[in-house]
N, C-alpha and C positions, 0 to 999 in steps of 0.2 A: 086466486092462484089456479094454475092449470095442472091438474093431476091426471089428465086423460092419458098421456103417454105412459106414465108409470103404471096406471091401472091396467092398460092394455097389455103391457109387458108381463105384469104379475098374473093377469088372468090367463094369458097364453101358457105360462109355466104351470099354473094350477091345473088347467085342463089336461095338459100332457101328463102330469103326475096322477091326476084322477083316473085318466084312461088306463094307465099302467096298473094302478091299484085295483081297478075293477077286474082286469084280466087276470090278476094274480090272487084273487080272493076266492078261488074255487074251494069247495068244501074239503074238509078232512085230509084224506090221504094224498090227494093231488097237490094240495098246498104244501104239505110236509115234504113231499118228493121234490118239488121245485126249490124249496128252501135248502134242502140238502145239496142239490145240484149247484146252488149259487154260493157255496162256501168253499174256502180254500183251507188247506191244512195249516194248523198252527194259529197263534193269536198274537198279532203285532202289538197289542196293548200290554203284553208282558215285557216288551222292550221299550216302547215309547210311552212314557208316563206324563209328559208335558201336554197339557190340554190343547194348546194351540197347534202344536206339531201333530198331535193325534188327528185333529180335525182336518188339517191340511194334507195328511196322508191319504184321506179319502175313506170311504166305507170299507169295512173288512170283507164285504161280499165279493164274489168273483165278477159279477156285473153290477154296476151301479151308476149313479150320476152325481155330479157335484155342481153346486151353484156358488160362485163367489161374487160378492156385491160390495161396492164402496160408494158412500156419499161423501163428497168433498165440499164442505160448506164455507161460510164466511169466517169472521173472526170471533174471538171469545166475547168481545163487546157487542158484536152484531152478527150472531150465528146465522140468522135468516137472510143475510145480505145476498144480492144477486152477483156481487163481486167477491173475488178471492184474492188475497194478498199473495204476491210473488215473494216467498221467503228466501229463495235461493239467489235472487238477483240475476244480473246478466240478461241473456235472451230467453230464459226459461219462461214458458207460457203456462199458466194454470187457469182453469175455469171452475166455477161452481157447477158441479155436474154429478150425475148418478152414472156409474159404470158397472158393468157386470159381465159375467161369462158363465155360460151353461155348457157343461162338458159331460160326455159319456166316458165311463172308466171300465177298463178290463184289467183285472188283477191276475198276474201270472203266478205270483206266490204271495205269501203274507207280507213280504218286504218290498216287492216290486210291482208297479202298475203302469199302465199307459192310458192317456186321456186324449180325446179329440173334442174340440169345442168351437164355439163361436162367441164373439163379444158383442156388447151393446153399450151405447153411450148416449146419454140424454143431457144436453147442455141446459143449465138453469131449469131443472125439472119442476120447481115450485113457483115459477114466475110466468106470467102470461106471454111475455115476449122477450127476445134477446135484445135488450136496449143498451146502446152505447158500449158494445163489447169491444169495439176497436179491432185490434189484431187478433182477438179471440173469436171473431165472428165466424160462424159456421153457416154453410148454405142450408143444411138440414138440422133441425133441433134434435131429432132422434135418428140414430144411425145404428144399424146392425152390420158388423164388419169384423175383419181381422180373424179369420179361422186359424186354428192352432192345433198342433199335435205335439205331445210331450211324453217323456218317460221319467219316472221318479223312483227313488230307492231310499228306504228308511231302515235303520238298524241301530242297535245299541252295542257298544264296546265298553265293558266295565261301567263307569259312571258317565260315559259320553253317549249322548243321543245324536245321531248323524243323519243328515239328508244330503243326497246328491241327485241332481236332475238336469235335464236339458230338453230343448224343444225348438220348434220353428214356428213363427207366426208369419203368415202371409199378410202383408199390409194392403187393406182395401179401403180403409177410412179415407174419405175424400180429401180432407185437408192435408193429411200426412202423405197421401199419395201424390198430391200436387207439389209437395215439397221435394219429391224425388225419391221417397223411400219405397222399397219394393218388398223387403222381407227382413225378419229379425231372428236369426239363429241365436240361441242364448244357452248359458249354463248357470246353474245355481248350486250353492252348497251351504249347509248350516252345520255348525258344531256347537252343541249345547252341553254344558257340564252340570250335572245334578248333584248338589251338595246334600240331598236327602234330608234337608231341614226346612224345605219350602223355597230356598233360594236356587235359582238357575242363572248362570251367566253364559253368554255365547257370542258367536259371530256369524253373520250372514254375509256371504259373498255372491256377487252377481256379475257376470260377464256377458255383454251384449255386442254382437256384431250387427251393424246396420247396413243393409245392402241398398246402395243408391243406383239410380239409373244414370245414363251417360250425360243427361242434361241437367242433373241436380247441381246446386251450388257446392263447390268443393269446400266451402266454409261450414257446411252441415256436418255434424259429427258422424263418423263411420264406425266408431268403436267406443264403448263405455265400460268402465270398471268401477264397481261400488263395493265398499266394505262398511258393514253396519253392526257395530258392537251393541249388545243389549243386556239388560238385567231384568229378571222377573222374580217376584215373590208371590207364592201361592198361599192365600189365607186359608183356603179349604179346597175341596174338589171342584167348586163352582166358580170362585172369584180369585183373580190374581191381578197384581199390579205389574205393569210393564213399561219400561222406558227404553228407547232405541235411538242411537245417533246415526245420522245419514251422512256419509262422506263419499266422494267419488271424483273421478277424472274422466274427461272425454277427449278423444283424438279426432282431428280433422286433417285432411290432406292439404288444405289451404288453396287459395285461388291461383297461386303461382306454383308450378311444378317443383317438387322438392321442398316446399315450404310446410312441412309437417309441423303440427303444433298440438300441445296438450293444454287443456284448460281445466280449472277446478270447477266442478259442477255445483259447488255451494255446500253449505252445512246447515243442518237443522236437527232438532231433537223432538221426539214424540213422547207424550205421556198418555197412558190409557189404562182403562180397567177392562181386563179380560173376563168374559162371562161365558162359562161352558154350560149352556142351557141343557145340553145332553152331550154324549160322547161325539155326536156328529153335527152339532150346531154350536158354533163359537162366534160370539159377538165381541167387537172391540171398539167402543166409543173412545175417542181420543182427541187431543189437541196438539198442535205443533208450534214450536217457537224457533226463531233464527238463533244460531249459535256463533255467528261471526263476531270477532273481536271480544271473545269471552262474554257473550250474552249482552254486549253493550247496546245492541239494537232492540232488546226486548221491551215491548210495550203491549198493552192488552189489544190495541188495534193492529199490531204487527204480529198477529197469530192467525192460525187457521184451525178449524174444527172439522171433525169427520167421524164417520162410523163405518166399520167394515164387518162383513159377515161371511162365514163359511158354512155351507149347509150341504150335507151329504144325504142322499136318498137311496133307499133299498139296501 
């Protein structure tokens, strides 16, 4: 197995964090002064008590960085496979891959922050070659791409924990760029109700506008809307069970002028164990199943597995 690309990426992150840590570990008074300057007034944790939402809100410091990472693997019956099932059907393309994003964060207030970052994608990170990928084939196995800037706001209103955000991603990934995509302005929103007995229920909404160049196929989606209801149960401060359903629609203008069309982007459900290693480190090993025809398509080899991580530093 080829771990070189993953190790290089992790080593690069580690060296950056180590360099910062060394410059910020001056003795006594200087360190205390820097820490005070890097704080904002108030404590968001008094409002956001959900472990996943807390980690996604970022570090409570004025200046910090965030790392989000996802490994999308094979099926339950063969999690180490180099191939990943397409649970959504249609023209959706999925790859066994490691994807991540490193972002710097500036916190205006305890509730509102801005991030700017860059993404990374490694196709089949634990396999020596991209064999028989077909339509999933990439010219480069490893790619750093898709810079992004975003703003997010988190707050609590009575028993509701709320998130609203938006941003713009500039598309630089080679294959996506070749398909005609240039940018992705988006909006997100989450509403989560806390029953204060361990149970949380909520809804995640996502709106994506996909900017195409003039030569792109008009059959390519130019707008997507997704709604994702979810249920969580917290066993304790560290572990929680989470399941989320993914529903959505996509719009394309069609090859013929005036032939606008909407399509269902497919349905699937995810089950996972949330692990809050610390306030700023949240892990989510999970598996997904198709939900078409009331789960009629469910089989162990028609599943996918994965793990995601959110890590905030400083």
